C-alpha positions in Angstrom: 52.7 106.0 60.8 54.6 102.9 59.7 52.8 100.8 62.3 49.4 102.2 61.1 50.4 101.3 57.6 51.4 97.9 58.7 48.1 97.4 60.6 46.2 98.5 57.5 48.3 96.2 55.4 47.7 93.4 57.9 43.9 94.0 58.0 43.9 94.1 54.1 45.9 90.8 54.0 43.5 89.4 56.6 40.6 90.4 54.7 42.2 89.1 51.5 43.0 85.9 53.3 39.6 85.6 54.7 38.1 86.2 51.3 40.4 83.7 49.8 39.5 81.2 52.6 35.8 81.9 52.0 36.3 81.4 48.2 38.4 78.2 48.9 35.7 77.0 51.3 33.0 77.6 48.6 35.0 76.0 45.9 35.7 73.1 48.3 32.0 72.9 49.0 31.3 73.0 45.3 34.0 70.4 44.6 32.6 68.1 47.2 29.2 68.5 45.7 30.7 67.9 42.4 32.6 64.9 43.7 29.4 63.5 45.3 27.6 64.0 42.0 30.4 62.3 40.1 30.3 59.3 42.6 26.6 59.1 42.2 27.1 59.2 38.5 29.8 56.6 38.8 27.5 54.4 40.8 24.8 54.9 38.4 27.1 54.1 35.5 28.4 51.1 37.3 24.8 49.9 38.0 24.1 50.6 34.2 27.2 48.7 33.3 26.2 45.7 35.4 22.7 45.8 33.8 24.4 46.1 30.4 26.7 43.2 31.3 23.7 41.2 32.5 21.8 42.2 29.3 24.8 41.4 27.2 25.1 37.9 29.0 21.3 37.4 28.2 21.7 38.6 24.7 24.7 36.2 24.4 22.6 33.3 25.7 19.8 34.2 23.3 22.3 34.5 20.5 23.6 31.0 21.4 20.1 29.8 21.6 19.3 31.4 18.3 22.4 29.7 16.9 21.3 26.4 18.3 17.9 26.9 16.9 19.4 27.9 13.6 21.4 24.7 13.6 18.3 22.7 14.5 16.3 24.5 11.8 19.0 23.7 9.3 19.0 20.2 10.4 15.2 20.0 10.1 15.4 21.6 6.8 17.9 19.0 5.6 15.8 16.2 7.0 12.6 17.7 5.4 14.5 17.9 2.2 15.6 14.3 2.4 12.0 13.4 3.3 10.8 15.3 0.3 13.3 13.6 -2.0 12.4 10.2 -0.5 8.7 11.1 -1.0 9.5 12.0 -4.6 11.2 8.7 -5.1 8.4 6.8 -3.4 5.9 8.6 -5.6 7.8 7.8 -8.8 8.1 4.2 -7.7 4.4 4.1 -6.8 3.7 5.6 -10.3 5.8 2.9 -11.9 4.1 0.2 -9.9 0.7 1.8 -10.5 1.5 1.7 -14.3 2.6 -1.9 -14.0 -0.5 -2.8 -12.0 -2.7 -1.1 -14.8 -1.0 -3.2 -17.4 -1.5 -6.3 -15.2 -5.1 -5.3 -14.7 -5.5 -5.0 -18.5 -4.0 -8.4 -18.9 -6.2 -9.9 -16.2 -9.3 -8.4 -17.8 -8.3 -9.8 -21.1 -7.6 -13.2 -19.6 -11.0 -13.0 -17.8 -12.8 -12.0 -21.1 -11.0 -14.9 -22.9 -11.9 -17.3 -20.0 -15.5 -16.1 -20.3 -15.5 -16.6 -24.0 -13.9 -20.1 -23.6 -16.5 -20.9 -20.9 -19.3 -19.9 -23.3 -17.7 -22.1 -26.0 -17.3 -25.0 -23.6 -21.0 -24.6 -22.4 -22.1 -24.6 -26.1 -20.0 -27.6 -26.7 -21.3 -29.2 -23.4 -24.9 -28.5 -24.6 -24.1 -30.1 -27.9 -22.5 -33.1 -26.3 -25.4 -33.5 -23.8 -27.8 -33.3 -26.9 -25.7 -35.9 -28.8 -25.6 -38.1 -25.7 -29.5 -37.8 -25.4 -29.7 -38.8 -29.0 -27.3 -41.7 -28.4 -29.2 -42.8 -25.4 -32.5 -42.5 -27.4 -30.8 -44.5 -30.2 -29.5 -47.2 -27.7 -33.1 -47.5 -26.2 -34.4 -47.9 -29.7 -31.6 -50.4 -30.5 -32.4 -52.3 -27.3 -36.0 -52.6 -28.4 -34.9 -53.8 -31.7 -32.6 -56.2 -30.2 -35.3 -57.6 -27.8 -37.6 -57.8 -30.8 -34.9 -59.7 -32.8 -34.1 -62.0 -29.9 -37.9 -62.8 -29.7 -38.0 -63.4 -33.4 -34.8 -65.5 -33.2 -36.3 -67.6 -30.4 -39.4 -68.0 -32.4 -37.4 -69.0 -35.5 -35.4 -71.5 -33.5 -38.6 -73.0 -32.2 -39.9 -73.1 -35.8 -36.6 -74.6 -37.0 -36.9 -77.2 -34.2 -40.4 -77.9 -35.3 -39.3 -78.1 -38.9 -36.4 -80.4 -38.1 -38.8 -82.7 -36.2 -41.3 -82.5 -39.1 -38.4 -83.3 -41.6 -37.3 -86.3 -39.5 -40.9 -87.4 -39.5 -41.1 -87.0 -43.2 -37.9 -88.9 -43.7 -39.1 -91.8 -41.6 -42.3 -91.8 -43.5 -40.4 -91.8 -46.8 -38.4 -94.8 -45.6 -41.6 -96.5 -44.6 -43.1 -95.7 -47.9 -40.1 -97.0 -49.8 -40.3 -100.2 -47.8 -43.9 -100.6 -48.6 -43.2 -99.9 -52.2 -40.4 -102.5 -52.4 -42.7 -105.0 -50.6 -45.4 -104.2 -53.1 -43.0 -104.7 -56.0 -41.8 -108.0 -54.6 -45.3 -109.2 -54.2 -46.2 -108.2 -57.8 -43.2 -110.1 -59.0 
């Protein structure tokens, strides 16, 4: 009876061990599957991590590029601001110069107007002088005619004077002769 009980106990223990072994085998299989799943998840996570690191590196490069672009934009903005300020200064200088040129233009127009007026006055004076010269030339021509006439008359008078002198000389000689004749006649009467 003791041996039967021992056999039964041994059978029960064997069945229990077998059940435990089957359970352990099933759990082992499940654990292996879980381990495999975890390994796959780890690999997936590692791949995702690598992708994220690559993406992070790309984002870092993009951020650096954006920072560089930002600095370039700021520099461009500063240059543009300086160009705008320089443009404003140039515009102000041009406005001042334009105002000065307008004043100079007014002065030039006034000078031209005065020059035109002076020219008109000079032309009027020139016309008056030419008219006076024409009158003088006419008067000179008339005076030349008068002088020629006077020269002719003077020559005629000189000729007449010469003739009168000759005539007077003749009369003086005749008078001397007459005086001689009268004296002779007086002597004869005495």
